N, C-alpha and C positions, 0 to 999 in steps of 0.2 A: 578904610569905610569898610564897616561889616558886609558878609554877603547877602546877609536876610535884606538890608539897605540898600544894596546894591539890585538887589534880585527884585524889589519893589520899587525901581527907579525904572527897571527895565519895563518895553511898551508889553502889551500883552501875549504877542505871538512869541517874544522869547522867554517868556514867564512861563509858555504852554511847553515851549521846546523844551526848555530847562526839567517841566516836569517829565515829559516825553522821556529823554535818556534817563533821568533820575527812573522812571518805570520799568525802561528795560533793561536796566540795571538789577532790579527786583524782581523781574520775570525771570530772567534768567539762574535767579538763586534759586524762587521758590520753585519752577515747573521744568521737568527736563523729560526726557524719553521715558521712563520709569513713571512718570506722574501716573497715565492712566492704569495700568496695574496696582498699585498701590492704591488708588482709590476704589479698583473692583475689590483688593483684600479686603478693606476699611469697610465695604457695603457687606461683604461675606462673613464680617466677624460682628454683625449687627445681630444676627441671630443664632450667635453661639451661645450653648449650654452654659450655665453658671458654674458645672464644673468646667468645663474648657475653660472658660474665664479665669477661674481660680488658677487654673495649674500656669495659663499662659504670664498671670500676673505674679504669680511667686517667681518664677523663673526670670520673668523681666527683673522682677525687684532684686532678686536675691545679685543679679548681675550688678544691678547699679549701687548696693549698698558696698558690696568688693571694690569694684572700680574707684567706688569714691574714697575708700577707706584706704588705699593700697596706689592710689596714683594721683587723687588729687589733693594737692599741696596744704589746704586748711585742714581738711579731714584729717589725714594722713599723720598730722600735727597736734591735732585733737586727740587723736586715740593714741599716739604715744605719752602723752601728758598722762593720758589716763593709766596707761599701763606702768609709766613710771612711780604712780602712786597708789599703786597696785590693785586697781580697775581690773579684774578677770571677766567682764561682761561682753559678750561675743557682740559684734559689728553687723551680724548676721541677723539679730532681730531687731526690726525698725524701734522696737518699744526702747531700746537703750540709746537711740539718738536722741539728744538733747531739742529742744527746738533751735532753728534757726532764726534770729532776727534779721528784719531788713537792714538794721545799722551795721552786723558784722558784714553782710556783703558789698554795703556800700562801702566800707571802711578798704576792704584790701580785696576786691573783686576781681582780680587776676588770681589770686591764691584760690578760688573754688575753677577753675579752670585746670583739666588734666595736663600731667605733666607731660606728655606725649603729644600733645596739640600748640600748634603754634598760633597764637590769639590775630596774630596780622593775616594769616589763611582762613580766617573764619570769619561767617557776617556778625558784624557790631550792631547789639540795640541799644539804643541810650534811652531810656523810658525813666518816668519821673516815680513810679511808682504811686502808690493810693496816701501816702502822708504827702506827697511834694518832698520827697527824699530822691533824689537821682541816683538809679540804677544803671551799671551796667553789663550788660550780657552779651554772651559769645556763643553762636551757634554752629555746627557743621554744616556742610551742603546737605547730608544726609538726613539729617536731622531737620533741616529747615523743608526741605519737599518732602519726608515724611510728615510734617505738621500740615502743611499746605494742601497736603493729599488728603488729611483728616476734614480740612476746613470744605474742599471742594466737594467729599463725601456728602459732609452733614451742615453746612451752611449754604451748600448752593445744590445738589441735588436733590435734598429734600423739598426744595421748593422750587423746582423746575424752573433752574436758570444755569446758568454754568461761567467758567471764567471769560468764556468766547461772547459774551455777551455784553451790550453796552451799559456801564449803570453810573449810579451817582452814590457821592456818600458826603454826608456831613460830616465832618472832622476837627480838630483843633489844630493843623497847621494853618500859620499864618500867609495862606494863597494870593492875599491882595492886602493890600496896607487897610488898618481899622480906618483913618482917616479920610479914607476912599468914600464919595457921598454918587458916584455913577456907575453903571456896569458894566463890565460885568465882575461880579463878587465872585467868581469861579478860574480855572481852567482847566483846559480839556488834556489828559494825558492818554494820549494815542496809544501807546505801547499798553497799557492796560485796558485799552478801553473805557476809560474811567472821566468823569468829571467830577472834580473833585472842589465842592461848593462851602465857601466860608462860614463856619459858625456864629463870626461875632459880628453880621451886616443886618439879623432876622430882626430888623424893625419896620413896623407895619407896610411903612412906602417900598419898602423893597422888596417884599415877598412877592409881589405880582412876577417881578423881574426872573425871581427864582423859577416859577412855574413855568414863565414862557421857553427858559433854556432847559428845563425838563423834558419840554416837547421838542423843542427845536433839535436836540441833540437825541432824540429818539431814546431816552434811556428806560431800558427795560425792569429794573430794580432799586430800590433805594435803599439804602444803608444808612444808618447814621447814629449820634448821640440822642438817648431818647428825649432830654430836654430841646435837643432842638426841633427834632420832628414834633414833637408835640406844638411848639409855637409857631409853625406853618400851619400846622393841622388848625389850630384853635383861630387862626388867622381865616383859614378857607373857609370854616364853616360860618364865622362872624359875619363873612364878605360874599357867602354861596358862592365860592369860587371853586376850580375845580382844575385837574391837570389831565397830563397821558394816564391812560390805562397801566399801571404796574403789574406785572407777575407776581409780586411779593413787595413787601415792606420790611425790614430788618432791624431792629433794634440792637444796639450793642453798647457797652462802655459803661451802662448804667443801668440799676434795675428799672423795670419797666410797671408801672404801678395799675391798677385797674381803670382808675377816672385817665389816665393817658391814654389806656389801650384802646377805651371808648370812643374818645376824642379821634386818634389816629385813624382807627380804623374806618369810621364814619366818614372823614373825610376825603382820605384817599379810597376808599371804594373794593379793597382789595386783601388780600391774606393779612396779616400783621404776624410774625415771628419773633420770638425773643431769641435772644443768645447770650453767653458768658464764656469768657476768654480773659487771659492775661498774657503782658508779654513774655513773663517768666514759663510760662508754656507747661504749669504743672498743674492744670485742670482747665475743663471747658465743658461746655452742656449747650443744645440747642433744644429747641422747641417743635415737636413733630405736627403734624396736621389735627391730631386729636388735641389739642392744646397743654400738653405735658412737658416738662424741661427734661432731657436724658443725657447726661452726664457720658464723654467717652473715658472709659476704662484703662485705653493707651495712654492719656496725658499723664495721669497720677494717681496716687493714692489718697482719699481725702480721710482726715479724721477731723473733728469737733474737738477743737480745745478743751481741756479737763476741765473740769467744776462748772462749765455750762449747763443748762437748762434741758427738759425734757417731759414732755405732757404724757408719756408713754406709748406713743404713737411714733412722735418724732424727736429727733436731737436736733435742738438751734442753737449755734455759736458760731464765735470764728473759724474759719476753715484753716486747720494747717495740712499741708499737702507735702507729698514726697513726688518730684519729678519722674517720669519713668522715660519721657522722649530726647532728653537731652543727655545722655551717658559722659558727654566731656567738659560739662559745665553741669554735673549734679547738682539740685536743690533737696538736700533732705531734713523731711518737716520743716519747711519753710512757712514761716506766718502769713502769711499774702495779708493781710490786713480788710479781707471783706467776710462777712454773717451770709450763712444760711441755712436752711433745713434741708436736713436728710431725713429718711423714711428709715424708723428701725428693722422694718421688715420690709422687704423689695414686695411689689404686686407686679401683674403684670399688666401692658400697653396695650391697647387696641389697636393700634399701628404693629403689632405683631412684632416689634423689636426687643432684644432682652439687654437691652442697654439699661445699666440702672438709671433708676428715676431721682429728682432733687426737685422736693416739695418748691422750695422756693430761693431765691437768691439774693441780699439786700445789697451785695453790693458795696460800694461808696455811699457815703451820706452827705457828697457835695450838693450846696444850694444853689440855686442859680442866681445872678447878679443881675442888676439892671443898667444899662447907659441913661445917660440925663433925655438920651433923644427916643426912648421907649424901647433901644434893643435889650432883646434878652440874651444874656451872656452864660453859656452854660459850660461845662468843663472846662477849667483854667489851670488844669494839670500838666498842659505844654510850657507854660512858662517855665515849670521846674528843671526842664530837659536841657540840662546844661551843668556845669561845672561848680555851681553858685556856692560852694560849702557853706550848707547850711544842713543841720541834723535833719528838721523839719521845720515846716513853715505852716502859716495859715495867713488867708485872707479873709479880713472880716467888711461887710460893706457898712459905712455909719448909716450914710446917707446918699442921695444922689451923687455927690461931688468929693462924697471922701472916703476913701477906703485904706482900711488898716493893714500893715502887713505885720505878723508877728513871727519873728522866728527864733529855733535855737540855733546859734552859730558853733561851727565845726572848727577846728583846728587850720586857723591859718585864714579865716573867714575876714575880708576887711571891709571899708567903708565902698570900695569900688563895687565888691560883690554884691552887696545887697543893693545900691545905687541901679546897677544894672539889672535885678529883681523886680525893681519898682518900675523900671524904663519897662520891662516886658507886659508887666501888669495896663500902665498907660496905654501902648501899642493895642493891647485887644479891650479897654475898655474907654478908650479917648481922655478927654479933658479932666483928670481926675485929681484929685490931691490923695498922695500916698503917704500915708503916717507908716513911720517903723518903727517897730519897739520889740527890742532881744530880751530876749525870755530863759531862763534854763530848762524850761519843760511846757510843754503846751497841755491844758487842762482835757481830759476825755469829757464822752459825755455818757449819756443812758447804756448799758451793756458793756462798757468803755469802750466807743465807739469813738473813733476820730473823724473830725469834721474840718476837713479840708480847707472847705469856702461855707461863710455862714455867710445869709445874706438878714440885715437885721431891719431893711426899711419896712416901714409900716404899710399896711396893703395898699394902702388910697394913695401911694407915692409909687406905687408897681406898674408899668407899660403905662409909663405916664401920658407917649403919645398917642396911643391903643386908644386910652380914654378921650382925649382931645378930638380925634378922629372919628370916635365913633357916632 
């Protein structure tokens, strides 16, 4: 019996206890005596001059590039091969580095860890990445705490909350079995003061239970996938429901479109802020009270991929990022899979912060899928968090009862791996038929954008139960 099944068979109290133990582990990695100092330093940097930021970033980038070229096996071997071939380009210049593809990182992740660091003593993050391809990452304690001090400064302090407030998150973890039909559809992580709510049970008949839980647990702010928040907000407005007054609602992991912003803000009647970040910690941004997205200069150097478009004022295209936070597993010119728009010339913001502006982040283009009972099922990226030996994969919903799994197999991929992937999909969507298809490559859409999840349902088949109960 696997750990997840054992967890799902346990009583709710045991599940919450397990979440609290894990939360305590995360807390001691993320926060320490130095946290408040790091937060204050991050706030102080928000008003640095452009010249001071340029000097800081140049010095940090030089350190990262030198360490990558001399202490990281993957890059050291790469530069040795270039030298042997007669290439005398300097690794001190970022433009001399080749773009790093996700597949290269996926294929040999430990080769990206500096040889004076031991991965077994580092924090290990296992993420699907934006294309459904598993990625392993390692971070030192110093990196983790520096990163989460930035979170505290710019994802919480900006919004009048802190890590000590009670909060709720709508994320992708299977905190309750998808077949469960009675609340609670959440667990309480006491160590992090966090109500973790399932994003797989957002059918119209269950949403009132979510609203009651938010009030009962005295949640101060709400954080979650844009699509999940939007689903709840739609139902609140449709039935004129309300919930506890929050200090702020924060969207993450998916782009926030204007129609979603209007609905979510109207439903929750509190400030709504968009944020952007990724597990690889090579880029991040947060929305200020003036409604503008600010990049975090400490996170990384962002380039727009060559050959992308410009309208004279802005550059739009795929983001290529060089991380500045993690010198022990540096990612140089990493193709993120995300798209965004950067201004060619920076302007000032009424919030008086000098952090550079980000016009727009398109993020991933995943669709929302639908269960036969009317559940809207957002982000399915967590399906791919495991070693399933696929290069990339795509989930296509053909009908309410049929889902197609298209995958590019990696070396060693077996029927058992694909069967496990199909089971992960069923665990989130319920009783659906999963048809699998092995291909040599998955076609890209407009602007070479990869879509990990595609919904082909006609509009009249979406939100079936919502229409029935209306």
